[in-house]
C-alpha positions as a printed NumPy array, in Angstrom:
array([[ 154.817, -102.245,   99.037],
       [ 151.978, -103.758,  101.128],
       [ 151.786, -104.31 ,  104.848],
       [ 150.052, -107.481,  106.063],
       [ 149.246, -108.73 ,  109.564],
       [ 152.578, -110.257,  110.068],
       [ 154.238, -106.95 ,  109.373],
       [ 151.811, -105.323,  111.881],
       [ 152.822, -108.106,  114.718],
       [ 156.579, -107.278,  113.861],
       [ 155.859, -103.602,  114.248],
       [ 154.331, -104.1  ,  117.739],
       [ 157.215, -106.445,  118.588],
       [ 159.585, -103.577,  117.783],
       [ 157.797, -101.216,  119.818],
       [ 157.739, -103.624,  122.706],
       [ 161.58 , -103.882,  122.56 ],
       [ 162.081,  -99.979,  122.109],
       [ 159.748,  -99.216,  125.087],
       [ 161.414, -101.654,  127.216],
       [ 164.848, -100.124,  126.475],
       [ 163.454,  -96.742,  127.032],
       [ 161.763,  -97.72 ,  130.306],
       [ 164.047,  -96.226,  132.793],
       [ 164.537,  -92.9  ,  130.935],
       [ 160.768,  -92.446,  130.661],
       [ 160.223,  -93.075,  134.41 ],
       [ 163.003,  -90.526,  135.089],
       [ 161.163,  -87.871,  133.144],
       [ 157.828,  -88.749,  134.673],
       [ 159.564,  -88.63 ,  138.087],
       [ 160.013,  -84.901,  137.699],
       [ 156.526,  -84.039,  136.623],
       [ 154.319,  -86.932,  137.399],
       [ 154.322,  -90.452,  139.424],
       [ 157.565,  -91.733,  137.983],
       [ 155.7  ,  -94.887,  136.45 ],
       [ 155.087,  -93.928,  132.945],
       [ 157.837,  -96.103,  131.623],
       [ 156.641,  -99.043,  133.683],
       [ 152.985,  -98.552,  132.164],
       [ 154.119,  -98.219,  128.805],
       [ 156.274, -101.448,  128.879],
       [ 153.467, -103.34 ,  130.549],
       [ 150.958, -102.363,  127.832],
       [ 153.347, -103.016,  124.889],
       [ 154.638, -106.476,  126.344],
       [ 151.114, -107.403,  127.063],
       [ 150.273, -106.434,  123.292],
       [ 153.174, -108.67 ,  122.003],
       [ 152.077, -111.541,  124.179],
       [ 148.545, -111.444,  122.981],
       [ 149.573, -111.199,  119.321],
       [ 152.072, -114.167,  119.644],
       [ 149.08 , -116.692,  119.997],
       [ 147.202, -115.272,  116.807],
       [ 146.897, -117.204,  113.691],
       [ 148.332, -114.264,  111.442],
       [ 147.3  , -116.176,  108.107],
       [ 143.839, -116.176,  109.245],
       [ 143.832, -112.621,  110.96 ],
       [ 143.066, -109.232,  109.139],
       [ 144.873, -106.028,  110.23 ],
       [ 141.728, -104.881,  111.93 ],
       [ 141.373, -107.964,  114.291],
       [ 145.053, -107.698,  115.04 ],
       [ 144.811, -103.962,  115.987],
       [ 141.584, -104.842,  118.118],
       [ 143.454, -107.559,  119.912],
       [ 146.341, -105.076,  120.713],
       [ 143.745, -102.295,  121.966],
       [ 142.141, -104.862,  124.384],
       [ 145.341, -106.295,  125.675],
       [ 146.969, -102.868,  126.244],
       [ 143.939, -101.644,  128.226],
       [ 143.76 , -104.816,  130.208],
       [ 147.392, -104.32 ,  131.171],
       [ 147.252, -100.538,  131.926],
       [ 144.257,  -99.208,  133.501],
       [ 145.964,  -95.869,  134.236],
       [ 146.328,  -92.753,  131.83 ],
       [ 148.096,  -94.023,  129.042],
       [ 146.034,  -97.253,  128.623],
       [ 142.848,  -95.782,  127.432],
       [ 144.839,  -93.562,  125.168],
       [ 146.552,  -96.153,  123.305],
       [ 143.713,  -98.566,  123.336],
       [ 141.665,  -95.785,  121.599],
       [ 144.408,  -95.299,  119.23 ],
       [ 144.518,  -98.967,  118.139],
       [ 140.766,  -99.239,  117.925],
       [ 140.519,  -96.202,  115.69 ],
       [ 143.415,  -97.644,  113.459],
       [ 141.404, -100.764,  113.516],
       [ 138.379,  -98.873,  112.047],
       [ 140.471,  -97.055,  109.431],
       [ 141.462, -100.322,  107.948],
       [ 138.491, -102.197,  108.153],
       [ 137.966, -104.979,  105.48 ],
       [ 141.396, -104.771,  104.241],
       [ 143.657, -107.96 ,  104.26 ],
       [ 146.885, -106.036,  103.353],
       [ 147.608, -102.164,  103.788],
       [ 148.919, -100.012,  100.879],
       [ 151.063,  -97.143,  101.899],
       [ 148.035,  -94.715,  102.156],
       [ 146.218,  -97.144,  104.2  ],
       [ 149.055,  -97.055,  106.743],
       [ 149.141,  -93.301,  106.814],
       [ 145.401,  -93.319,  107.278],
       [ 145.903,  -95.714,  110.232],
       [ 148.712,  -93.555,  111.711],
       [ 146.384,  -90.552,  111.44 ],
       [ 143.437,  -92.519,  113.056],
       [ 145.74 ,  -93.415,  116.034],
       [ 146.737,  -89.847,  116.641],
       [ 143.355,  -88.606,  116.386],
       [ 141.93 ,  -91.509,  118.877],
       [ 144.681,  -90.289,  121.278],
       [ 143.637,  -86.525,  121.162],
       [ 139.948,  -87.215,  121.288],
       [ 140.2  ,  -89.787,  124.205],
       [ 142.529,  -87.286,  126.041],
       [ 140.577,  -84.393,  125.109],
       [ 143.975,  -82.719,  124.564],
       [ 144.83 ,  -79.82 ,  122.033],
       [ 148.555,  -79.159,  121.045],
       [ 150.293,  -77.037,  123.419],
       [ 148.863,  -78.53 ,  126.49 ],
       [ 152.093,  -80.584,  127.102],
       [ 151.001,  -84.072,  126.411],
       [ 151.472,  -86.644,  124.088],
       [ 149.461,  -84.974,  121.499],
       [ 152.166,  -82.529,  121.127],
       [ 154.168,  -85.253,  119.477],
       [ 151.438,  -87.369,  117.746],
       [ 149.53 ,  -84.6  ,  116.133],
       [ 152.48 ,  -82.944,  114.13 ],
       [ 153.637,  -86.676,  113.288],
       [ 150.378,  -87.551,  111.871],
       [ 150.245,  -84.197,  109.9  ],
       [ 153.724,  -84.784,  108.595],
       [ 153.146,  -88.281,  107.416],
       [ 150.023,  -87.257,  105.69 ],
       [ 151.735,  -84.322,  103.89 ],
       [ 154.712,  -86.652,  102.896],
       [ 152.35 ,  -89.09 ,  101.651],
       [ 150.167,  -86.46 ,   99.588],
       [ 153.425,  -85.366,   97.999],
       [ 154.058,  -88.9  ,   96.696],
       [ 156.66 ,  -89.838,   99.285],
       [ 157.349,  -93.394,   99.867],
       [ 156.244,  -94.96 ,  103.311],
       [ 159.743,  -94.786,  104.677],
       [ 160.092,  -91.282,  104.115],
       [ 156.548,  -90.251,  105.121],
       [ 157.374,  -92.223,  108.68 ],
       [ 160.746,  -90.468,  108.712],
       [ 159.035,  -87.035,  108.307],
       [ 156.628,  -88.321,  111.212],
       [ 159.593,  -89.043,  113.345],
       [ 161.103,  -85.883,  112.853],
       [ 157.928,  -83.899,  113.574],
       [ 157.222,  -85.912,  116.822],
       [ 160.925,  -85.316,  117.875],
       [ 160.408,  -81.434,  117.506],
       [ 157.139,  -81.578,  119.048],
       [ 158.355,  -83.559,  122.225],
       [ 161.124,  -81.108,  122.526],
       [ 158.638,  -78.044,  122.478],
       [ 157.094,  -79.622,  125.477],
       [ 159.809,  -78.285,  127.523],
       [ 158.638,  -74.691,  127.011],
       [ 155.073,  -75.41 ,  128.079],
       [ 153.356,  -75.429,  131.167],
       [ 151.208,  -78.497,  131.666],
       [ 147.316,  -78.068,  131.217],
       [ 146.233,  -81.63 ,  131.414],
       [ 147.01 ,  -84.664,  133.448],
       [ 148.822,  -85.015,  136.94 ],
       [ 151.638,  -82.785,  135.962],
       [ 149.124,  -79.831,  135.577],
       [ 149.163,  -79.562,  139.297],
       [ 152.775,  -78.324,  138.964],
       [ 151.707,  -75.264,  136.891],
       [ 155.084,  -73.4  ,  136.163],
       [ 157.227,  -75.951,  137.824],
       [ 156.527,  -78.161,  134.788],
       [ 158.587,  -75.68 ,  132.599],
       [ 161.863,  -76.907,  131.295],
       [ 160.879,  -80.69 ,  131.341],
       [ 159.737,  -82.979,  128.51 ],
       [ 156.312,  -84.444,  128.776],
       [ 156.961,  -88.207,  129.426],
       [ 153.974,  -89.127,  127.148],
       [ 155.503,  -86.905,  124.303],
       [ 158.919,  -88.642,  124.693],
       [ 157.274,  -92.17 ,  124.679],
       [ 155.331,  -91.294,  121.615],
       [ 158.606,  -90.625,  119.865],
       [ 159.991,  -93.929,  120.909],
       [ 156.799,  -95.628,  119.519],
       [ 156.998,  -93.694,  116.289],
       [ 160.648,  -94.319,  115.889],
       [ 159.812,  -98.156,  116.376],
       [ 157.048,  -97.891,  113.777],
       [ 159.247,  -96.458,  111.162],
       [ 162.115,  -98.817,  111.811],
       [ 159.824, -101.969,  111.574],
       [ 157.871, -100.767,  108.339],
       [ 160.801,  -99.115,  106.412]])
């Protein structure tokens, strides 16, 4: 199965709908340990991406150009924390599939891994610090392992989602070491990191749209 620019546009549309539906929950999670605006920021970002991609001539656009457009529009819409992280993710993803008109399963897994690495590099975060990296990194590792084991894309993305869910759940037991919630110290215990929670929503939408 190959994935083309139209499939990637549909993927971003699916993410935008999922994040919009999850916006209030994400703001509530963020209200406990942050500024209560994470859901709003994520919805602004992905709605901006959806709007920007709607005007592209998909037949004349390669995946790399679409992903770079997504990066730029997300960053323009969301200046704060999650903006540069997701913009970097999409730019790294764009670089990973440069020159390809359509993506095979392995290309999509490479794109997914590049996104996770971009978030990690830009946020300078390691797993265990109660950030979205705690969902994205295990998801990328699980997707890659499933792909290497010869699993179909749907199965690989299913493995990614399961790993992201476990990773997000595990952030409850962590003390925040990065970002605004790190000021709370021990008080951040017992709460899921909102960035990890939204990562699960994003990864779930990716799986849904591409499976």
